[in-house]
C-alpha positions, 0 to 999 in steps of 0.5 A: 050841418058837417064842416069840411075838416070833419068830413074830410076826416072822416073820408081819410078813415074809410081810406080815400086819399088826402091828395084826392080830397085837396083836389076834390071840388071837380075843375074845369077850363072856360072860354071866352067868348067876349073879349076882355078889355083892360082901361085903356079900351086895349083887348087882352083877352081875345075872344077863345082863350081859356081860364083853366082849373076853375071851380065846376060847380053850377052856380059858379060856370052860371054867374062865368055865362053871364061875364062871357065865360063857357065850357064849350069853345066859342063858334059859329054854331054858338047862341050866346049873345056875343057869339051871334053878334060878331057873327053878324058883324064880322066879316067871313074868312074863306080857308086861306084867311081872306075875306069873303065878299058875299056869304055865298062864297064861305 
């Protein structure tokens, strides 16, 4: 198997820029679908906050998905377990931000 440095030297010799090679792993932004708490039980990172410039390879994204980090923002149509729990337990709000008493009022 070719080492990364050997491959890098070959690509630089073929005319690729060093900056392109240094930024070579695709980066992505992940969104929290599950809040993150500190040891005192306070929310440190709320739902919808982002984690930017993380590796975009599928294995890494899959590991983070198990922790509630996905490549799409949380929404009412999201099928992850945290969004489903939130949809059933959180009271709905109308367009003005006020709580809705009945589901039909939304």
